[in-house]
Legacy VTK file of the C-alpha trace (Angstrom):
# vtk DataFile Version 3.0
C-alpha trace
ASCII
DATASET POLYDATA
POINTS 297 float
-51.748 -16.122 54.848
-55.167 -14.494 54.616
-57.723 -15.688 52.113
-57.931 -12.293 50.402
-54.459 -13.010 49.033
-56.122 -15.452 46.660
-58.663 -13.110 45.139
-56.076 -12.848 42.339
-56.954 -9.377 41.048
-56.760 -8.886 37.303
-53.259 -7.528 37.202
-51.151 -6.386 34.270
-47.494 -7.021 35.174
-45.338 -3.912 35.152
-42.765 -4.296 33.821
-43.746 -7.091 31.458
-41.542 -10.091 32.345
-39.408 -11.911 29.839
-40.932 -15.161 28.600
-39.222 -18.116 26.983
-41.750 -20.241 25.057
-40.390 -23.586 23.917
-41.819 -24.137 20.397
-43.166 -27.480 19.319
-40.345 -28.070 16.850
-37.782 -27.649 19.645
-39.102 -30.267 22.061
-38.340 -33.950 22.154
-38.683 -36.858 24.521
-40.942 -36.363 27.526
-41.835 -32.753 26.783
-42.851 -33.644 23.232
-45.128 -36.335 24.690
-46.670 -33.802 27.088
-47.288 -31.369 24.228
-49.027 -34.040 22.163
-51.027 -35.210 25.177
-52.175 -31.697 26.085
-53.284 -30.975 22.506
-55.175 -34.270 22.457
-56.916 -33.634 25.787
-57.801 -30.022 24.932
-58.729 -31.112 21.376
-56.738 -28.271 19.823
-54.295 -28.213 16.885
-51.714 -25.933 18.505
-49.765 -25.465 21.706
-50.615 -22.097 23.170
-47.811 -19.647 23.874
-48.885 -19.877 27.523
-48.142 -23.585 27.883
-44.999 -23.341 25.752
-43.833 -20.685 28.225
-44.660 -23.030 31.115
-42.559 -25.716 29.423
-39.450 -23.550 29.791
-39.731 -24.627 33.446
-39.921 -28.423 32.986
-40.410 -29.448 36.614
-43.166 -26.884 37.037
-44.777 -27.928 33.736
-44.708 -31.611 34.653
-46.285 -31.120 38.079
-48.929 -28.759 36.694
-49.956 -31.006 33.799
-49.835 -34.301 35.667
-51.877 -32.752 38.475
-54.568 -31.332 36.174
-54.727 -33.802 33.279
-57.537 -35.903 34.759
-59.592 -32.780 35.378
-58.886 -31.388 31.888
-60.319 -34.492 30.238
-63.433 -34.464 32.407
-67.028 -33.450 31.760
-67.024 -30.733 34.463
-63.974 -29.081 32.872
-65.481 -29.114 29.384
-68.908 -27.970 30.557
-67.260 -25.140 32.488
-65.288 -23.742 29.590
-68.190 -24.143 27.157
-70.352 -22.150 29.571
-67.635 -19.511 29.815
-67.528 -19.268 26.049
-71.286 -18.727 25.847
-71.028 -15.991 28.482
-68.212 -14.119 26.725
-69.792 -14.300 23.279
-73.131 -12.991 24.567
-71.414 -10.104 26.366
-69.274 -9.203 23.358
-72.300 -9.275 21.031
-73.804 -6.499 23.163
-70.932 -4.258 22.023
-72.347 -4.472 18.458
-69.137 -5.282 16.572
-69.456 -3.822 13.052
-70.154 -6.510 10.424
-67.253 -7.173 8.111
-68.515 -9.609 5.481
-69.821 -6.978 3.042
-66.542 -5.092 3.267
-64.630 -8.289 2.554
-66.816 -9.052 -0.469
-66.295 -5.523 -1.754
-62.563 -6.079 -1.312
-62.753 -9.190 -3.516
-63.094 -11.999 -0.975
-65.088 -15.004 -2.089
-67.362 -17.183 0.025
-64.723 -19.902 0.362
-62.156 -17.448 1.702
-64.617 -15.995 4.190
-65.541 -19.501 5.333
-61.835 -20.168 5.844
-61.528 -17.138 8.124
-64.588 -18.297 10.060
-63.127 -21.776 10.499
-59.803 -20.459 11.800
-61.695 -18.222 14.200
-63.752 -21.171 15.403
-60.598 -23.126 16.259
-59.448 -20.310 18.533
-62.951 -19.555 19.816
-62.958 -23.087 21.184
-59.340 -23.665 22.107
-58.556 -20.486 24.017
-60.956 -21.451 26.793
-59.189 -24.556 28.132
-55.938 -22.590 27.987
-57.420 -19.755 30.053
-58.749 -22.174 32.669
-55.289 -23.766 32.851
-53.620 -20.357 33.193
-55.854 -19.527 36.149
-55.092 -22.841 37.843
-51.384 -22.182 37.381
-51.509 -18.673 38.812
-53.746 -19.643 41.725
-51.451 -22.471 42.793
-48.126 -20.755 42.225
-49.286 -17.785 44.305
-50.269 -19.990 47.240
-53.968 -20.587 46.658
-55.676 -23.956 46.482
-58.331 -25.704 44.422
-60.762 -26.466 47.225
-63.638 -28.323 45.547
-64.039 -32.074 45.722
-66.286 -34.474 43.900
-66.280 -36.681 40.861
-65.049 -35.772 37.402
-66.307 -38.346 34.904
-64.463 -38.202 31.596
-65.952 -36.272 28.707
-66.809 -38.750 25.997
-66.535 -37.766 22.358
-65.538 -34.534 20.677
-66.145 -31.027 21.992
-63.879 -29.247 19.492
-65.241 -27.813 16.231
-65.440 -30.279 13.374
-63.127 -28.325 11.092
-59.751 -29.118 9.599
-58.021 -25.907 8.632
-54.469 -25.298 7.441
-52.697 -23.862 10.471
-50.556 -21.241 8.764
-49.050 -18.381 10.739
-47.882 -15.080 9.309
-44.720 -14.487 11.299
-43.296 -10.982 11.454
-40.340 -12.012 9.291
-42.776 -13.306 6.644
-44.832 -10.119 6.565
-44.469 -6.996 4.471
-44.035 -3.594 6.062
-47.779 -2.779 6.387
-48.437 -6.097 8.151
-45.475 -5.591 10.465
-46.847 -2.159 11.305
-50.172 -3.748 12.268
-48.316 -6.198 14.508
-46.499 -3.356 16.248
-49.816 -1.579 16.739
-51.358 -4.745 18.216
-48.535 -5.008 20.737
-48.781 -1.325 21.639
-52.567 -1.204 22.028
-52.841 -4.515 23.872
-49.647 -3.969 25.919
-48.204 -7.299 24.821
-44.571 -8.353 24.378
-45.499 -10.645 21.458
-48.223 -11.166 18.858
-50.533 -14.019 19.854
-50.840 -17.097 17.666
-54.444 -16.150 16.885
-53.531 -12.827 15.318
-50.683 -14.368 13.318
-53.161 -16.940 11.982
-55.696 -14.266 10.986
-52.909 -12.314 9.275
-52.658 -15.126 6.739
-55.277 -12.867 5.098
-53.441 -9.532 5.504
-56.184 -7.282 4.165
-58.808 -8.984 6.333
-56.645 -8.708 9.430
-55.832 -5.044 8.867
-59.548 -4.306 8.443
-60.641 -6.378 11.445
-57.914 -5.000 13.702
-58.893 -1.478 12.681
-62.330 -2.155 14.171
-61.136 -4.086 17.214
-58.552 -1.518 18.282
-61.348 1.024 18.772
-62.768 -0.980 21.686
-59.890 -3.127 22.984
-58.928 -1.951 26.432
-61.864 0.455 26.676
-64.193 0.507 29.658
-66.902 -1.768 28.189
-64.363 -4.258 26.828
-62.408 -4.298 30.088
-65.597 -4.884 32.086
-66.216 -8.078 30.092
-62.607 -9.174 30.586
-62.980 -8.600 34.324
-66.256 -10.509 34.516
-64.697 -13.415 32.611
-61.649 -13.345 34.891
-63.921 -13.488 37.945
-65.941 -16.410 36.591
-62.876 -18.467 35.687
-61.330 -17.825 39.083
-64.500 -18.884 40.897
-64.652 -22.085 38.860
-61.015 -22.966 39.505
-60.873 -22.061 43.187
-64.155 -23.493 44.409
-66.149 -25.335 41.713
-64.003 -27.660 39.594
-63.125 -30.819 41.551
-59.438 -31.218 42.324
-59.405 -34.841 41.215
-55.664 -34.796 40.591
-54.947 -33.734 44.151
-52.649 -30.946 42.988
-51.469 -28.567 45.705
-49.916 -25.156 45.870
-46.971 -26.518 47.832
-46.130 -29.031 45.096
-46.429 -26.434 42.326
-44.367 -23.826 44.161
-41.673 -26.389 45.009
-41.531 -27.471 41.371
-41.323 -23.880 40.138
-38.537 -23.078 42.582
-36.603 -26.102 41.333
-36.452 -24.547 37.861
-35.932 -20.825 38.562
-36.404 -18.159 41.204
-40.026 -18.531 42.319
-40.812 -14.872 41.637
-39.811 -15.354 37.995
-42.368 -18.116 37.512
-45.028 -16.156 39.416
-44.580 -13.118 37.148
-44.780 -15.311 34.038
-48.023 -16.902 35.279
-49.485 -13.495 36.098
-48.739 -12.241 32.589
-50.666 -14.998 30.840
-53.525 -15.062 33.330
-53.923 -11.327 32.697
-53.679 -11.335 28.906
-55.801 -14.384 28.071
-59.183 -12.841 29.039
-58.440 -10.013 26.609
-57.517 -12.489 23.885
-60.714 -14.476 24.451
-62.816 -11.312 24.226
-60.995 -10.124 21.114
-61.505 -13.405 19.259
-65.197 -13.298 20.240
-65.398 -9.769 18.801
-63.828 -10.912 15.536
-66.205 -13.877 15.436
-69.249 -11.656 15.903
-68.156 -9.554 12.914
-68.341 -12.648 10.715
-71.826 -13.779 11.717
-73.918 -11.378 9.640
-73.666 -9.184 6.550
LINES 1 298
297 0 1 2 3 4 5 6 7 8 9 10 11 12 13 14 15 16 17 18 19 20 21 22 23 24 25 26 27 28 29 30 31 32 33 34 35 36 37 38 39 40 41 42 43 44 45 46 47 48 49 50 51 52 53 54 55 56 57 58 59 60 61 62 63 64 65 66 67 68 69 70 71 72 73 74 75 76 77 78 79 80 81 82 83 84 85 86 87 88 89 90 91 92 93 94 95 96 97 98 99 100 101 102 103 104 105 106 107 108 109 110 111 112 113 114 115 116 117 118 119 120 121 122 123 124 125 126 127 128 129 130 131 132 133 134 135 136 137 138 139 140 141 142 143 144 145 146 147 148 149 150 151 152 153 154 155 156 157 158 159 160 161 162 163 164 165 166 167 168 169 170 171 172 173 174 175 176 177 178 179 180 181 182 183 184 185 186 187 188 189 190 191 192 193 194 195 196 197 198 199 200 201 202 203 204 205 206 207 208 209 210 211 212 213 214 215 216 217 218 219 220 221 222 223 224 225 226 227 228 229 230 231 232 233 234 235 236 237 238 239 240 241 242 243 244 245 246 247 248 249 250 251 252 253 254 255 256 257 258 259 260 261 262 263 264 265 266 267 268 269 270 271 272 273 274 275 276 277 278 279 280 281 282 283 284 285 286 287 288 289 290 291 292 293 294 295 296
């Protein structure tokens, strides 16, 4: 195989493959322990749809997590995704997202409610980054690439997650009224997604806020400037995974591909990994856009 195979172009699957996320309430035994361990290592309060979709393929999920866990709890991993966050937020700020606080106040929102929206956003602004790094590792390895860097990975000591404790309430489509369901359908259509991400369902806990914020975001999502930032983020994550982050777990493409093929046709797992590795840069940029709206009046 030639090395250009592993450039991993930013690629929207067509058609969108079926995914089968295994929700937290449906796991037990070893998979429940892996879910709890991953949330603890990433310092996040939720399992991302991406890793719940990986868990549908238990052999694949086990090999991937056991081979990357030591890296994920390391200082290089944390410093990498914090640097990626700073890059994305600076690039998104240059798009001048329209401030939303004054509109929320005019709509009747109080300071406590606005702070609650900020805190939920901060949880995702932090947590989406380790998930996107993991999604790139998964796609790289399942498509035949390797993590080529060596070196030490001392553990990260302490807390890197935001010091907030927010109620993690999701507005599911079957909870929502017709206007909110219409927004969800618009999100899926504009973003070309088969589902509504956890982030958006959490923001929709405040339906009038989410409708207002999405109305702004949809004007730029998928446009040339927005896509350029997604592409630049994709490129930076790929470079970090393929040649910068030390492969301290010794995980190999052969092991990941063998594990995936033990659970399902290999192409099925490849298409699933491509889907998430494509959509997560857009999600990261969108949450950064929503965050920027909340920074000033």
